[in-house]
N, C-alpha and C positions, 0 to 999 in steps of 0.2 A: 510546464511548471518552471522551476528555477533554472534548470539546464537550458531550456529554450530561451529564456530571457537573457542569460549570460552569453549564450552563443550569438544571439542577435546583436548584443552589444559589442562582442569581439569582432564579428564579421563587418558590421556596418560602421563601427568605430574605426577599424583599420582602413576600410575602403574610403571613408570620408576624408582621410588625411593624405590620400594620394594626390599627386600634382594635378591641378585642374579639377579636383573634386569639389563637393559642396561645402566642406569644412566640418570640423569636429562637432560643433553644437548641433548642426542640422543632421549629422549622422546619428547622434544620440536620439534626437527627436524622431528620426525615421525608425530607429530600433524600437522606441517606445510605441509608436503607431503600429508597426508590424506585429509586435508582441501582443498588444491589446486586441487587435483584430483576431489573431490566432487564438487568444484566450476565449473570446466570445464564441468563435466558431467551434472550438473544442467543447465548450459548455453545452452548446446546442446538440452536437453530435453525441456526447456522452449522455445527455438527457434523453435523446432519441433511443439510444441503446437500452437505457434503463426502462423507458416506457415500453419498449418491445419485450424485453426480458421479464418485466414485471407481470406479464400476463400468465407466466408459469407459476404454479403454486409452489414448486420446489424452490424457485428463486426468491419468492416472497418469504418463505420459511427461512431461507439462508440469511436474508437481510434482517429478519426479525420484525416484520411489520405488525405482528401481534404482541410485541414486547413493549413494556412501558417506556424505556429510554428512547426507542425509535419513535414512538408516538409523541413523546415529549418534544423531540426534535421536529417532528411534523407540525406540531402545534405552534412552535416558534416560527418555522418557515412559512406558515400559512398566514402570519400576521400581515395586515395591510400596511403599506408604506415602508420606509427604511428604518425600522426599529434596530437599535444598536446590536441586540443579541442576534437578530436575523442576519444582519450584515456580517457580524463576527463569524458565524458559521460558514457563510458563502465565501468569505474572503480568506479566513485562516484554516478552514477545513481542507483536507487533502483533495486535490483537483478531481481525481477519478471517482472516489467513493461519494463525494458530495453531490456532484452533478448527476451521477447514475442514480443515487438515492432519490434525488428530486424527481427524476423520471419515473421511478418505481412508485413513488407516492403521488404521482400525477399532479405536481405542483404547477402553478402558473408560470409559463416560460418568460414573458416580459418582466414579471416581478423578480424572477430569479436573475435575469441578466442585469436588471437595474440594481439589485442588491449586490451583484458581483463587481460593479464598476469601481468601487473604492479600491479594489486590488491594484488598480493602476498606480495609485499614490503609495500604497503600503508595500507593494512587492515589485511591480514591473519597473517603475522608474528607478528605484534604487539598484536593482540587479542589472538592468541594462547599462546604467551608468558605471557600475563596478566593472562589467565586462568591457566596456569601451575604454575605461581608464587603464586596463591592462595593456592596451595597444598604444597608449598615448606616447608620442615621440618627441615632445618638447622637453629636452633634458634640463633646461634651466628651471623648470617648475615641477620636475618629477617628484621632488620631496613633498611639495604641497599636495600634489595629486595623490600620492600614496596615503597621506593623512586623510584626505577627503574620502578616498576609497574605503579605508578602514572604518572611518566614522559612519559613512553611509551604510556599510554592511552591518555594523553594530546596531545602528538605529533601526534598520529593517528587521533584524533578528529580535530585538526587544519588542517592537510593535507586534510582530507575528506571534511571539510567545504570550504576550499579554492578551491578545485576541483569543488565542486557544484556551488560556486559563479562564477567560471571561465566559466564553460560550459553554465550556464544561460546567462552570458554576451555574449558569442559567438553566442548563438542562437538568442539573441536580435540583435546582430550586423548583422548576416546574414539576418534576417527579414528586418532590416533597409536598407541594401544594395540591396537585391534581392527580396524585397517584391512583387513588381509588377510581376516579372517573376514567382515567386512561387504561386501567386494567380491565374494564368491563368488556365483555365479548361483543364484537361487531359483526354484523351480518356479512360485510364484504370480506372479512377475515375468517369466516367460519371454515372454509376449506383448508386454510393453513392450520388452524387448531385441530381439525380432524386428521390431517396428515401427521401432525406431531403425535397425536394419541395413537395412531396406527403404528408408528415407528418406535414406540416406547419399549416393546418387547425386544426389538433388535438392539436398541441402545443398551438395555440391561444385559443382554447376552454378550455384547461386545465388551462391556465392562467386566463381566465375569471371566471371559476367556483371556482378558488382558491382565488379570491378577498375576503377579510375579510367581506366586507359589504354584499356579496352575500351568505356567509355561513349560514347554518341553525343553530339553537340554539344547537342542538346535535353535529354538526360538530365543532362549536366553543368550546364546552365543551371538546370534544376529544382532540383538539389541546392544550388547556390550561392544561388539565390533563397530557398529554404527556410531555409538556415542564416542568411542575412542578416536575414530577417524576424524569426526567433526571437531572434537576438542583439540586434538593435536594440530589440525589445519588452522583452527581459529588462533591458537597460540602462535603458530608460525607467522600468520598474517599480522597479528598485533605486534609481534617482535620486529618484523620488517618495517611496520609503520613507525615504530618508536625510535629506531636507530637512524643515524645519518647515512652510514654506508649500507645501502640496500643490498639484500641478498635474495629477494623474491621477485620484486618488480622494480624496474627502472623508473626514476622520476620523469614524469611527462606532463607538462602543463597544458592548459587549454590553448595557449598561444604558441606551443612548440610545433615543430614540423617533423613529420615522419622521415622525410628525406635527409634531414640534417644529421651530422655525426653525433656520437655519444657525448663528446665534449661540449657540443653546442646545445645539448638537451634534447636531441632527436633520437631516432631509432634506426639509423643507418639504412633507411629505405625499406624496412620490413616491420610491419606492425607486430608480428609475433616476437620481435626482439624486446618487447615490453616485459616479457617473462624471462627471468634470469635462470639459466641452466646451472645446476640441476634442481635447486631448492624450490624455485617457482613452480616447476611442473610437478614436483613431489607434493607440494602443498595443494595444488589444484587437483591432483589425482586423489589425495586423501579426502578432499571435500566432496568430489564426485562420488567416490566409493561410499562414504558415510551417508550421503543423501540417497544413493541408490538402495543401500541396505535399509534405510529408514522407510522408503516406499515399499520395499519387499515385505518387511515385517508388518506394516499396516495392512497390506493386501492379504497377507497370510492370516492375520487375526480376524479380519473381516470375513474371510472365507470360512474360518472355523465357527464364527458366530452364526453365519447363515446355515451351516451344516447342522449345528446343534439345534437351531430353531426348527429346521425341517424334521429332524429325527424326533424332537420333542413333540411336534405336532402330530406325528404319525404313530407314536408309541404310547398308548394309554397307560401301560404298566409303569412307564417311567414317570408319568404324571403322579401316580400314587406314591412312588418311592421318594420323590424329591420335591420340596416346597419351593425350589428356586424357579425363576422365570424360564430358564432354559428347559426345565423338565415339564413345563406346563403346556397343555394343548392350547394353541392360540388361533383364534379365527381371524385375527388381524394380520397374520403373516401373509396371507394371500394378497391382501391389499398392499402390504409393504413390497412384495415382489413385483406388483404391477407398477410401482413407482420407479423401479430401477431402469 
């Protein structure tokens, strides 16, 4: 994605300006060529991963192949030729999800690559050029190059945003026009629909045990601590980003050198010096703690939901006492356990 294109521009742009090298224009052209080839290879590899993972019913369910919006996107991508809405999805959609989804939906590979080619004009050329201009060494025209870099970045961002808005609009339009047809049950997605039905009891049980009034004191404490740690860490990160005098992370640009001194924008030979002691490590520690507690409470509630389902399935007297899903005997839970 963008990081690769910028990096290619920085590396090849800098190398092309060395004595006896090919020159700046050819360096930019080489960066565009390398980035374009990498983009096409990445699309094929991601498609292959989606094609392989798409054989699993659980993956199909996670992607939502039986949902109307996903089917609307599939309908757009299956169009013949380079229709503008199809190209907008392939170009402006996130690299990983878009290509993987194409593989899961078993779309045509040559058509996918052909529709992705305009990304060279929309994204690759501008971002490689911006990366290369960061290394441009001609001081006499540095002001002009700075203006060009800013203009190219702005133009690329505007085009990318417009493409995203357009394909979102087109998906909504297809849903509005063909929603009933897209919502019809398909034979190839019958297994996905069946799995969803089998898991409904578990989803309801998880919803019930997650109710705040039903949480134990320890569970509530875990939720509050997780939220507190993540909020405080986020506040520290945003404060550090907003001020000039950094107190969490030192400024380090894509063209900076780790071996350079702090005054030269480097890290004094140690990458860990990017984090400023102590606030940087405090903020990172809070973020890790909050995330860990979030995972813990999720696993805890999931375990409670499964336990309630098992006890509800084995105690018929509980079924008579409670109208809730947790208290009902469910024959589908055995199928749910098989999917784990």
